Residue frames relative to the residue before (quaternion, step in Angstrom):
aa qw qx qy qz dx dy dz
N 1.0000 0.0000 0.0000 0.0000 0.00 0.00 0.00
A 0.3992 0.7146 -0.4825 0.3117 3.63 1.28 0.14
S 0.4860 -0.6555 0.5001 0.2900 3.55 -1.26 0.60
D 0.5436 -0.5761 0.5020 0.3473 3.51 -1.28 0.52
L 0.5069 -0.5934 0.5171 0.3516 3.53 -1.24 0.45
P 0.4675 -0.6702 0.4809 0.3179 3.61 -0.93 0.69
L 0.5817 -0.5484 0.4542 0.3931 3.54 -1.26 0.28
G 0.7498 0.4521 -0.2574 0.4087 3.55 -1.23 0.31
I 0.4102 0.6974 -0.4964 0.3147 3.56 1.17 0.42
T 0.0409 -0.8366 0.5459 -0.0205 3.58 -0.59 1.11
A 0.7917 0.1778 -0.0998 0.5758 3.62 1.13 -0.27
I 0.0210 -0.7663 0.6412 -0.0340 3.50 -0.98 1.02
D 0.1122 -0.8074 0.5792 0.0067 3.57 -0.73 1.18
T 0.2502 -0.8215 0.4953 0.1310 3.58 -0.33 1.20
S 0.5860 0.5318 -0.3841 0.4756 3.62 1.29 -0.14
A 0.7542 0.3592 -0.1993 0.5123 3.60 0.81 -1.04
L 0.2931 -0.7691 0.5080 0.2539 3.62 1.30 -0.36
T 0.4556 0.6672 -0.4508 0.3795 3.50 0.83 1.12
L 0.2186 -0.7204 0.6374 0.1641 3.57 -1.29 0.47
N 0.8194 -0.0323 -0.0506 0.5700 3.57 -0.68 1.15
G 0.7190 -0.4916 0.2476 0.4244 3.57 0.98 0.76
A 0.6992 0.4079 -0.2479 0.5322 3.54 1.35 0.06
A 0.6347 -0.4985 0.4085 0.4264 3.51 -1.34 0.30
P 0.5974 -0.5876 0.4022 0.3688 3.55 -1.15 0.58
P 0.5767 -0.6056 0.4111 0.3629 3.62 -1.16 0.56
D 0.6907 -0.4428 0.3626 0.4420 3.57 -1.30 0.20
G 0.7897 0.3196 -0.2364 0.4672 3.53 -1.00 0.84
V 0.6840 0.3892 -0.2725 0.5535 3.53 1.36 0.02
V 0.2044 -0.7732 0.5945 0.0833 3.58 -0.94 1.03
F 0.0482 0.7610 -0.6445 0.0571 3.52 -0.91 1.03
Q 0.2404 0.7778 -0.5308 0.2355 3.53 -0.35 1.28
A 0.5787 -0.5150 0.4839 0.4072 3.52 -1.37 0.28
V 0.5033 -0.6440 0.4759 0.3246 3.58 -0.97 0.86
P 0.4779 -0.6764 0.4708 0.3041 3.62 -0.77 0.98
G 0.8242 0.1820 -0.1758 0.5066 3.47 -0.83 1.12
Q 0.7474 0.2398 -0.1561 0.5996 3.61 1.27 -0.05
D 0.0934 -0.8500 0.5169 0.0397 3.57 0.31 1.24
A 0.5755 0.5963 -0.3931 0.3984 3.60 1.19 -0.18
W 0.7052 0.3810 -0.2431 0.5463 3.60 1.34 -0.14
A 0.1577 -0.7344 0.6496 0.1173 3.52 -1.20 0.67
E 0.1711 -0.7938 0.5784 0.0776 3.59 -0.90 0.94
L 0.1911 -0.7489 0.6327 0.0471 3.52 -0.97 1.08
V 0.0806 -0.8233 0.5616 -0.0146 3.61 -0.22 1.27
I 0.0638 0.8364 -0.5245 0.1460 3.54 -0.42 1.34
G 0.5767 -0.5022 0.4937 0.4142 3.52 -1.40 -0.15
G 0.7434 -0.2483 0.2225 0.5799 3.51 0.27 -1.34
W 0.1883 -0.7711 0.5991 0.1048 3.52 -1.31 0.21
T 0.0664 -0.7281 0.6803 0.0520 3.56 -0.92 0.93
V 0.2216 -0.7937 0.5555 0.1116 3.57 -0.40 1.21
D 0.0497 -0.8562 0.5131 -0.0341 3.57 0.21 1.37
S 0.7521 0.3027 -0.1743 0.5588 3.61 1.26 -0.29
N 0.5641 -0.5476 0.4690 0.4025 3.58 -1.21 0.28
V 0.1470 -0.8087 0.5693 0.0173 3.58 -0.85 1.03
K 0.1894 -0.7544 0.6187 0.1105 3.60 -0.87 0.95
V 0.1443 -0.7755 0.6116 0.0618 3.59 -0.77 1.09
T 0.0024 0.7886 -0.6123 0.0567 3.54 -0.84 1.11
G 0.5290 0.6458 -0.4761 0.2765 3.49 -1.35 0.13
T 0.6038 -0.5948 0.4005 0.3483 3.55 -1.27 0.24
R 0.6842 0.4787 -0.2996 0.4615 3.60 1.08 -0.42
A 0.5044 -0.5937 0.5297 0.3354 3.54 -1.21 0.56
L 0.3777 -0.7463 0.5160 0.1849 3.55 -1.16 0.66
I 0.0224 -0.7727 0.6341 -0.0181 3.60 -0.81 1.09
V 0.0906 -0.7688 0.6317 0.0406 3.57 -0.69 1.17
V 0.0807 -0.7768 0.6246 -0.0023 3.51 -0.84 1.12
A 0.0002 -0.8371 0.5422 -0.0731 3.57 -0.49 1.23
A 0.4314 -0.6856 0.5326 0.2452 3.54 -1.11 0.92
K 0.7571 0.2987 -0.1655 0.5570 3.62 1.16 -0.53
R 0.8014 -0.3364 0.2563 0.4230 3.51 -1.39 -0.38
I 0.1504 -0.7328 0.6489 0.1394 3.55 -1.14 0.60
D 0.0629 -0.8251 0.5601 -0.0384 3.57 -0.47 1.26
V 0.1321 -0.8248 0.5482 0.0414 3.65 -0.22 1.22
Q 0.0304 -0.8146 0.5762 -0.0592 3.49 -0.27 1.35
G 0.7259 0.3379 -0.2197 0.5573 3.62 1.19 -0.43
I 0.6060 -0.5386 0.4307 0.3963 3.54 -1.26 -0.41
I 0.1885 -0.7390 0.6379 0.1074 3.51 -0.96 0.97
D 0.1058 -0.8471 0.5202 -0.0242 3.55 -0.33 1.30
G 0.1037 0.7891 -0.5965 0.1033 3.55 -0.42 1.32
S 0.3141 0.7841 -0.4689 0.2583 3.49 1.18 0.76
A 0.5065 -0.6103 0.5077 0.3365 3.56 -1.32 0.27
D 0.2173 -0.7345 0.6291 0.1327 3.60 -1.25 0.50
H 0.7801 -0.2720 0.1339 0.5473 3.59 0.03 1.30
L 0.8528 -0.0944 0.0358 0.5124 3.70 -0.43 -1.01
T 0.6187 0.5351 -0.3479 0.4580 3.62 1.23 -0.09
G 0.3253 -0.8005 0.4753 0.1658 3.51 -0.46 1.22
G 0.5361 -0.5736 0.4885 0.3807 3.62 -1.27 0.25
P 0.6861 -0.4743 0.3365 0.4371 3.58 -1.28 0.15
G 0.8278 0.1699 -0.1527 0.5124 3.58 -0.71 1.07
A 0.3065 0.7356 -0.5371 0.2766 3.61 1.17 0.44
T 0.1939 -0.7976 0.5690 0.0495 3.51 -1.10 0.88
T 0.4379 -0.6918 0.4993 0.2836 3.59 -1.26 -0.25
G 0.3573 0.8054 -0.4340 0.1880 3.56 1.33 0.04
G 0.7984 0.2303 -0.1320 0.5405 3.60 1.10 -0.53
K 0.1201 0.8541 -0.4947 0.1067 3.53 1.21 0.73
G 0.4648 -0.6691 0.5091 0.2776 3.58 -0.99 0.75
G 0.4912 -0.6616 0.4515 0.3422 3.66 -0.97 0.59
D 0.5317 -0.6222 0.4845 0.3089 3.53 -1.27 0.59
G 0.4718 -0.6247 0.5384 0.3119 3.51 -1.21 0.60
T 0.3220 -0.7447 0.5595 0.1695 3.54 -1.28 0.29
S 0.3507 -0.7387 0.5441 0.1879 3.56 -1.34 0.33
S 0.0117 0.7539 -0.6563 -0.0269 3.50 -1.21 0.48
G 0.7802 -0.1347 0.0464 0.6091 3.56 0.07 1.27
D 0.8119 -0.2052 0.1932 0.5113 3.52 -0.78 -1.16
N 0.6284 0.5586 -0.3184 0.4378 3.52 1.28 -0.05
D 0.0024 -0.8079 0.5856 -0.0662 3.57 -0.55 1.22
S 0.3020 -0.7432 0.5775 0.1513 3.54 -1.18 0.83
G 0.5467 -0.6599 0.4181 0.3015 3.60 -1.16 0.61
G 0.5562 -0.6086 0.4570 0.3336 3.52 -1.29 0.39
G 0.5056 -0.6539 0.4838 0.2877 3.52 -1.18 0.72
G 0.5179 -0.6465 0.4756 0.2962 3.50 -1.22 0.53
G 0.5343 -0.6397 0.4521 0.3176 3.57 -1.08 0.75
G 0.2293 -0.7701 0.5790 0.1385 3.59 -1.20 0.60
F 0.0672 0.7601 -0.6462 -0.0146 3.51 -1.39 0.28
G 0.8068 0.1546 -0.0904 0.5630 3.59 0.12 -1.22
S 0.7446 0.0393 -0.0759 0.6620 3.52 1.24 -0.47
A 0.6188 -0.5444 0.3964 0.4046 3.55 -1.23 0.34
G 0.4601 -0.5882 0.5543 0.3675 3.54 -1.28 0.28
A 0.5474 -0.5757 0.4906 0.3579 3.53 -1.34 -0.44
Q 0.5496 -0.5954 0.4627 0.3597 3.53 -1.24 0.36
G 0.5298 -0.6367 0.4535 0.3289 3.59 -1.03 0.75
G 0.6360 -0.5327 0.4051 0.3843 3.55 -1.26 0.36
D 0.4356 -0.6811 0.5263 0.2634 3.55 -1.00 0.89
S 0.3789 -0.6291 0.6064 0.3049 3.52 -1.31 0.30
T 0.4333 -0.6941 0.5080 0.2691 3.58 -0.89 0.94
G 0.6172 0.5530 -0.3405 0.4441 3.54 1.26 -0.14
G 0.7940 -0.3136 0.1474 0.4996 3.57 1.28 0.05
P 0.7561 0.4146 -0.2742 0.4257 3.65 0.45 -1.08
A 0.3729 -0.7052 0.5525 0.2416 3.58 -0.98 0.77
G 0.5962 -0.5815 0.4229 0.3571 3.56 -1.23 0.65
G 0.6671 -0.5157 0.3992 0.3601 3.44 -1.39 0.52
A 0.5586 -0.6490 0.3983 0.3289 3.55 -0.95 0.86
A 0.5638 -0.5820 0.4716 0.3480 3.52 -1.27 0.62
G 0.4549 -0.6523 0.5338 0.2876 3.55 -1.13 0.75
S 0.3950 -0.7581 0.4736 0.2122 3.58 -0.93 0.83
S 0.5268 -0.5886 0.4843 0.3762 3.54 -1.25 0.26
Y 0.0526 -0.7989 0.5989 -0.0177 3.60 -1.15 0.45
G 0.7817 0.3868 -0.2757 0.4041 3.53 -1.38 0.42
D 0.4531 -0.6789 0.4928 0.3016 3.59 -0.88 0.82
T 0.5677 -0.6453 0.4048 0.3121 3.56 -1.08 0.80
R 0.7962 0.2935 -0.1640 0.5030 3.62 1.09 -0.53
T 0.7232 0.3823 -0.2838 0.5002 3.57 1.18 0.30
Y 0.6752 0.5077 -0.3082 0.4374 3.62 1.05 -0.60
F 0.0260 -0.7703 0.6371 0.0025 3.55 -1.02 0.88
G 0.4424 0.6259 -0.5402 0.3474 3.59 -0.52 1.24
G 0.5923 -0.6290 0.4072 0.2962 3.46 -1.40 0.26
G 0.7118 -0.4653 0.3516 0.3914 3.53 -1.38 -0.17
S 0.4652 -0.6900 0.5087 0.2208 3.56 -1.39 0.16
P 0.5446 -0.6423 0.4346 0.3193 3.60 -1.22 0.53
G 0.4884 -0.5885 0.5432 0.3465 3.53 -1.36 0.23
G 0.6016 -0.5833 0.4345 0.3302 3.50 -1.37 0.30
M 0.5463 -0.6064 0.4657 0.3421 3.55 -1.32 0.34
G 0.4948 -0.6626 0.4781 0.2959 3.49 -1.14 0.64
G 0.5933 -0.5804 0.4141 0.3735 3.63 -1.02 0.65
G 0.8157 0.2677 -0.1989 0.4726 3.56 -0.96 0.79
A 0.4916 0.7023 -0.4258 0.2896 3.60 1.24 -0.24
T 0.6035 0.5774 -0.3551 0.4200 3.64 1.10 -0.56
G 0.6839 0.4777 -0.2846 0.4723 3.56 1.22 -0.37
C 0.3964 0.7104 -0.4803 0.3279 3.62 1.23 0.09
G 0.6806 -0.5249 0.3310 0.3896 3.55 -1.15 0.43
A 0.6718 -0.5375 0.3266 0.3913 3.57 -1.19 0.50
T 0.6959 0.4238 -0.2896 0.5022 3.60 1.13 -0.41
E 0.6754 0.5196 -0.2716 0.4474 3.57 1.24 0.08
M 0.2788 0.8197 -0.4597 0.1979 3.54 1.24 0.52
D 0.6394 0.5037 -0.3558 0.4592 3.56 1.26 -0.10
K 0.5806 0.6091 -0.3528 0.4093 3.60 1.27 0.02
G 0.8102 0.2610 -0.2034 0.4838 3.53 -1.09 0.69
R 0.5415 0.6293 -0.4010 0.3873 3.56 1.24 0.30
G 0.5812 -0.5999 0.4458 0.3219 3.50 -1.32 0.52
G 0.4851 -0.6371 0.5117 0.3114 3.55 -1.05 0.72
A 0.4984 -0.6709 0.4663 0.2897 3.60 -1.16 0.63
G 0.5756 -0.5903 0.4542 0.3374 3.49 -1.36 0.29
G 0.5322 -0.6142 0.4778 0.3336 3.53 -1.25 0.52
G 0.5802 -0.6239 0.4092 0.3265 3.60 -1.25 0.39
A 0.4087 -0.6740 0.5591 0.2572 3.40 -1.49 -0.16
I 0.0093 -0.8122 0.5807 -0.0551 3.65 -0.62 1.08
Q 0.0514 -0.7751 0.6297 0.0096 3.57 -0.85 1.00
L 0.0521 -0.7598 0.6472 0.0347 3.52 -1.03 0.90
S 0.0107 0.7943 -0.6027 0.0760 3.59 -0.52 1.26
S 0.0062 0.7915 -0.6100 0.0368 3.51 -0.91 1.01
A 0.4725 -0.6652 0.5062 0.2795 3.51 -1.18 0.62
V 0.7247 0.4023 -0.2046 0.5207 3.55 1.33 -0.19
E 0.7560 -0.2859 0.2758 0.5203 3.59 0.40 -1.31
V 0.0741 -0.7258 0.6778 0.0908 3.47 -1.32 0.64
I 0.0358 0.8000 -0.5972 0.0462 3.50 -0.84 1.08
V 0.2177 -0.7282 0.6393 0.1163 3.52 -1.05 0.92
E 0.3144 -0.7820 0.5099 0.1723 3.55 -0.23 1.31
A 0.7172 -0.4569 0.3336 0.4069 3.54 -1.43 0.36
A 0.7372 0.3848 -0.2278 0.5065 3.61 0.98 -0.73
G 0.6025 0.5673 -0.3506 0.4384 3.65 1.27 -0.09
G 0.0084 0.7845 -0.6201 -0.0006 3.49 -1.41 0.14
I 0.1893 -0.7321 0.6392 0.1402 3.44 -1.46 0.20
D 0.0828 -0.8160 0.5718 -0.0171 3.59 -0.71 1.12
V 0.0524 0.7790 -0.6214 0.0660 3.56 -0.80 1.06
G 0.1784 0.8377 -0.4932 0.1524 3.60 1.02 0.82
G 0.5304 -0.6466 0.4707 0.2811 3.52 -1.30 0.46
G 0.5184 -0.6649 0.4417 0.3066 3.54 -1.13 0.55
G 0.5381 -0.6243 0.4630 0.3261 3.60 -1.22 0.57
G 0.4733 -0.6303 0.5239 0.3229 3.57 -1.08 0.63
T 0.4270 -0.7268 0.4793 0.2442 3.57 -1.09 0.72
R 0.6628 -0.5828 0.3415 0.3231 3.49 -1.27 0.67
G 0.5003 -0.6092 0.5072 0.3482 3.48 -1.25 0.35
C 0.4829 -0.6827 0.4683 0.2855 3.54 -1.05 0.74
G 0.4406 -0.7080 0.4910 0.2519 3.57 -1.07 0.77
S 0.5857 0.6132 -0.3753 0.3743 3.51 1.13 -0.52
L 0.7727 0.2369 -0.1419 0.5715 3.57 1.17 -0.57
A 0.3589 -0.7279 0.4917 0.3155 3.57 1.29 -0.23
S 0.1979 0.7897 -0.5528 0.1781 3.55 0.72 1.02
A 0.5406 -0.5688 0.5059 0.3583 3.51 -1.42 0.34
A 0.4983 -0.6798 0.4653 0.2703 3.53 -1.28 0.22
G 0.5527 -0.6441 0.4341 0.3019 3.55 -1.30 0.44
G 0.5124 -0.6504 0.4752 0.2979 3.55 -1.21 0.56
G 0.5829 -0.6108 0.4346 0.3133 3.53 -1.25 0.57
G 0.4605 -0.6762 0.4980 0.2876 3.64 -1.08 0.48
S 0.4778 -0.6673 0.4695 0.3256 3.61 -1.07 0.54
G 0.6170 -0.5321 0.4527 0.3624 3.46 -1.41 0.29
G 0.4496 -0.6857 0.5044 0.2707 3.59 -1.21 0.44
L 0.6156 -0.5517 0.4531 0.3338 3.55 -1.23 -0.71
V 0.0683 -0.7401 0.6659 0.0643 3.54 -1.09 0.80
F 0.0354 -0.7974 0.6016 -0.0312 3.58 -0.72 1.11
L 0.0060 -0.7985 0.6014 -0.0270 3.57 -0.68 1.13
E 0.0196 -0.8365 0.5363 -0.1109 3.51 -0.70 1.19
A 0.3657 0.7199 -0.5291 0.2611 3.62 -0.54 1.10
P 0.6424 -0.4938 0.3834 0.4431 3.63 -1.13 0.11
S 0.7668 0.1126 -0.0686 0.6282 3.56 1.28 -0.55
V 0.0181 -0.7834 0.6192 -0.0500 3.57 -0.71 1.18
S 0.0319 0.7795 -0.6249 0.0296 3.61 -0.80 0.95
V 0.0787 -0.7568 0.6479 0.0344 3.55 -1.05 0.89
L 0.0245 -0.8073 0.5874 -0.0511 3.50 -0.49 1.30
G 0.7020 0.4465 -0.2204 0.5092 3.57 1.33 -0.48
K 0.6933 -0.4756 0.3716 0.3938 3.49 -1.09 -0.83
I 0.0178 0.7616 -0.6477 -0.0102 3.56 -1.17 0.75
A 0.0423 0.8254 -0.5581 0.0742 3.61 -0.63 0.99
A 0.0222 -0.7602 0.6489 -0.0233 3.50 -1.20 0.89
N 0.1307 0.8494 -0.4898 0.1467 3.52 0.95 1.08
G 0.5102 -0.6352 0.4870 0.3147 3.58 -1.25 0.31
G 0.4925 -0.6492 0.4981 0.2965 3.54 -1.20 0.51
G 0.5202 -0.6460 0.4621 0.3140 3.60 -1.20 0.49
G 0.4923 -0.6431 0.4945 0.3155 3.54 -1.16 0.53
G 0.5404 -0.6535 0.4364 0.3008 3.54 -1.18 0.61
G 0.4563 -0.6624 0.5105 0.3039 3.58 -1.24 0.28
A 0.5115 -0.6782 0.4408 0.2901 3.65 -0.94 0.89
G 0.4957 -0.6323 0.5076 0.3113 3.53 -1.32 0.49
S 0.4976 -0.7162 0.4313 0.2312 3.53 -1.12 0.71
G 0.3795 -0.7308 0.4863 0.2924 3.64 1.14 -0.54
S 0.5913 0.4919 -0.4242 0.4780 3.57 0.98 0.76
G 0.8097 -0.1043 0.0426 0.5759 3.58 -0.19 1.22
N 0.7140 -0.3724 0.3165 0.5014 3.52 -0.67 -1.17
N 0.3093 0.7764 -0.5083 0.2078 3.56 0.94 0.74
D 0.1318 -0.8067 0.5760 0.0105 3.52 0.20 1.44
G 0.5183 -0.5355 0.5493 0.3780 3.45 -1.43 0.10
T 0.4421 -0.6256 0.5244 0.3717 3.55 -1.21 -0.52
D 0.6058 -0.5707 0.4233 0.3579 3.55 -1.20 0.59
G 0.4897 -0.5978 0.5356 0.3405 3.49 -1.26 0.43
A 0.5381 -0.6218 0.4521 0.3455 3.61 -1.07 0.55
N 0.4872 -0.5953 0.5524 0.3211 3.50 -1.30 0.52
A 0.5352 -0.5932 0.4698 0.3755 3.59 -1.09 0.51
A 0.2780 -0.7768 0.5524 0.1193 3.51 -1.18 0.75
L 0.5644 -0.5571 0.4950 0.3551 3.54 -1.40 0.22
S 0.5291 0.6233 -0.3892 0.4244 3.57 0.59 1.17
A 0.5563 -0.5839 0.4601 0.3714 3.54 -1.28 -0.08
M 0.5528 0.6100 -0.3761 0.4253 3.59 1.34 0.04
A 0.4717 -0.6578 0.5113 0.2889 3.52 -1.15 0.74
A 0.5264 -0.5926 0.5066 0.3392 3.60 -1.13 0.64
S 0.4124 -0.7275 0.4971 0.2314 3.62 -0.82 0.96
G 0.4455 -0.6543 0.5378 0.2900 3.54 -1.15 0.60
G 0.5833 -0.6052 0.4268 0.3337 3.55 -1.19 0.50
Q 0.4713 -0.6767 0.4866 0.2884 3.57 -1.25 0.40
A 0.5739 -0.5964 0.4461 0.3405 3.58 -1.17 0.57
G 0.5363 -0.5834 0.4945 0.3571 3.49 -1.21 0.43
A 0.4943 -0.6997 0.4456 0.2600 3.58 -0.99 0.82
G 0.8494 0.1950 -0.0985 0.4805 3.58 -1.15 0.60
G 0.4773 0.7073 -0.4710 0.2238 3.49 -1.26 -0.55
F 0.5743 -0.5923 0.4467 0.3462 3.54 -1.29 0.28
L 0.7217 0.3121 -0.2372 0.5705 3.61 1.25 -0.18
S 0.3534 -0.7309 0.5258 0.2539 3.63 -0.73 0.85
S 0.1473 -0.7995 0.5800 0.0523 3.53 -1.02 0.83
S 0.3028 -0.7926 0.5147 0.1235 3.60 -1.09 0.43
N 0.6148 -0.5946 0.4121 0.3140 3.46 -1.38 0.46
G 0.4967 -0.6307 0.4957 0.3313 3.57 -1.23 0.44
G 0.5296 -0.6325 0.4773 0.3027 3.52 -1.32 0.27
D 0.5485 -0.6127 0.4583 0.3373 3.57 -1.19 0.52
G 0.5162 -0.6349 0.4798 0.3168 3.54 -1.15 0.63
G 0.5849 -0.5930 0.4239 0.3557 3.53 -1.27 0.35
K 0.0312 -0.7561 0.6526 0.0377 3.57 -1.28 0.46
G 0.1875 -0.8216 0.5322 0.0809 3.55 -1.19 0.26
A 0.3732 0.7761 -0.4630 0.2098 3.62 1.17 0.14
T 0.7779 0.2231 -0.1243 0.5741 3.60 0.99 -0.73
G 0.7686 -0.2140 0.1159 0.5916 3.52 0.80 1.05
T 0.6444 -0.5473 0.3690 0.3859 3.54 -1.25 0.00
T 0.0058 -0.7843 0.6186 -0.0456 3.50 -0.54 1.26
G 0.2949 -0.8052 0.4892 0.1594 3.54 -0.29 1.25
A 0.6226 -0.5124 0.4378 0.3977 3.53 -1.36 0.24
A 0.3917 -0.7302 0.5194 0.2087 3.53 -1.12 0.66
R 0.5338 -0.6197 0.4759 0.3234 3.59 -1.16 0.66
G 0.4999 -0.5533 0.5457 0.3823 3.51 -1.29 0.18
E 0.5003 -0.6646 0.4600 0.3104 3.48 -1.16 0.53
N 0.4741 -0.7116 0.4648 0.2296 3.55 -1.20 0.66
Q 0.2174 0.7116 -0.6503 0.1533 3.56 -0.97 1.08
E 0.7367 -0.3296 0.2451 0.5372 3.63 -1.09 -0.28
N 0.7378 0.1822 -0.1372 0.6354 3.56 1.20 -0.60
G 0.2966 -0.8119 0.4774 0.1577 3.55 -0.49 1.17
G 0.4791 -0.6509 0.5019 0.3081 3.60 -1.20 0.47
G 0.5433 -0.5918 0.4801 0.3522 3.54 -1.26 0.48
A 0.4634 -0.6803 0.5024 0.2646 3.59 -1.18 0.63
G 0.5459 -0.5881 0.4838 0.3494 3.54 -1.34 0.27
G 0.4667 -0.6574 0.5247 0.2733 3.51 -1.28 0.57
G 0.5305 -0.6295 0.4774 0.3070 3.59 -1.22 0.56
V 0.6028 -0.5375 0.4478 0.3837 3.50 -1.35 0.21
G 0.4470 -0.6431 0.5533 0.2837 3.49 -1.45 0.29
R 0.5484 -0.5980 0.4556 0.3663 3.60 -0.95 -0.89
V 0.1388 -0.7138 0.6759 0.1195 3.49 -1.34 0.52
W 0.0707 -0.8127 0.5746 -0.0659 3.58 -0.71 1.20
L 0.0302 -0.7979 0.6011 -0.0341 3.60 -0.66 1.18
R 0.0221 -0.8288 0.5576 -0.0413 3.56 -0.60 1.19
T 0.0837 0.7767 -0.6121 0.1227 3.54 -0.83 1.16
P 0.6049 -0.4920 0.4177 0.4665 3.60 -1.21 -0.06
A 0.6357 -0.5547 0.3658 0.3930 3.62 -1.16 0.43
E 0.6808 0.5066 -0.3033 0.4334 3.60 1.04 -0.58
T 0.7606 0.2788 -0.1759 0.5594 3.58 1.22 -0.26
A 0.1217 -0.8217 0.5526 0.0682 3.60 0.28 1.24
P 0.6063 -0.5499 0.4010 0.4113 3.65 -1.13 0.46
V 0.3690 -0.6887 0.5903 0.2026 3.44 -1.32 0.75
I 0.0399 -0.8091 0.5858 -0.0233 3.59 -0.56 1.16
G 0.3392 -0.7852 0.4841 0.1843 3.59 -0.31 1.26
G 0.6206 -0.5981 0.3884 0.3261 3.47 -1.22 0.78
A 0.7159 0.4021 -0.2355 0.5199 3.63 1.16 -0.54
S 0.4608 0.6809 -0.4594 0.3361 3.60 1.19 0.12
M 0.1640 -0.7473 0.6317 0.1246 3.54 -1.36 0.23
M 0.0490 0.7578 -0.6491 0.0443 3.53 -1.00 1.00
S 0.0479 0.7925 -0.6018 0.0870 3.55 -0.83 1.12
P 0.4567 -0.3063 -0.8026 0.2312 1.55 -1.00 2.32
A 0.7112 -0.3996 0.3447 0.4643 3.56 -1.38 -0.03
P 0.4853 -0.7221 0.4054 0.2806 3.62 -0.89 0.81
T 0.4165 -0.6007 0.6066 0.3125 3.54 -1.38 0.27
I 0.2051 -0.7745 0.5920 0.0875 3.61 -0.74 1.07
D 0.0339 -0.8087 0.5847 -0.0550 3.47 -0.58 1.21
D 0.1027 -0.8312 0.5455 0.0323 3.60 -0.64 1.16
T 0.4026 0.7619 -0.4226 0.2807 3.52 1.17 0.68
L 0.4467 0.7130 -0.4557 0.2906 3.62 1.29 -0.03
């Protein structure tokens, strides 16, 4: 007897439990899951996703529908650099880089569905931050991705530069469960990519932060069809600062809803200390492509974050329909236990 979601939903906040900034309409329940405050459940009749929707908040999003869920627009639960997707965690955080005098190593990439990469070493001695590890069983765990590590020396950047040299945040977790059907149309998509690590500061010549890992998309229904795009790619690592005036590196790219890896940031130009580029984030659309290490110089680049997960669950007699023009990165786990 739950009500359908109205058309035109463009914003879902799992912390405030609001839709388009307001309380849900009559007949719709939006609440923290009893006994599991890390999840928010949206209990509805049906949902036609006719607009692009940004999902924010600290809780992972679980949509439970009595009727069809038809994804015609883009559901975006991705991270934006230091801002995590809904339900992002820290279970596979990349290791922080370290400092030895003027020599700083890069932050490691966050892990989840796959490991991140190790941060770039400093040629002056310190090794890059450790790669974040994978975690959670592929058919039982529901949660988001993890952040990359901080670049060595970043804590000494100027007072106005506290966003530099930091690890990108993890992508979010989104579950769509229907008693009838979930379909991602050809023009639709779901994105839970990781955030790009931020650049090393030029004022101190710090190393750069690692990229965050992708999150999780879980689709569950008697009939599941993916004709569009689903991505849980890792963010790119940042580029290190050069130590010449304010020659910062550049931020690593946020992961995108595509088959392309997020690019690592570029090193700051010139300077009395050489700096290095960040590593690309992980992707998995054409097989397993792991995250890349940051490059090695006196100041190391941040590493790319690992991929998250895509999980499709149906009964054994109705396998998911995956369209020939669809794109899923990484490749999905097919679960026939519904």
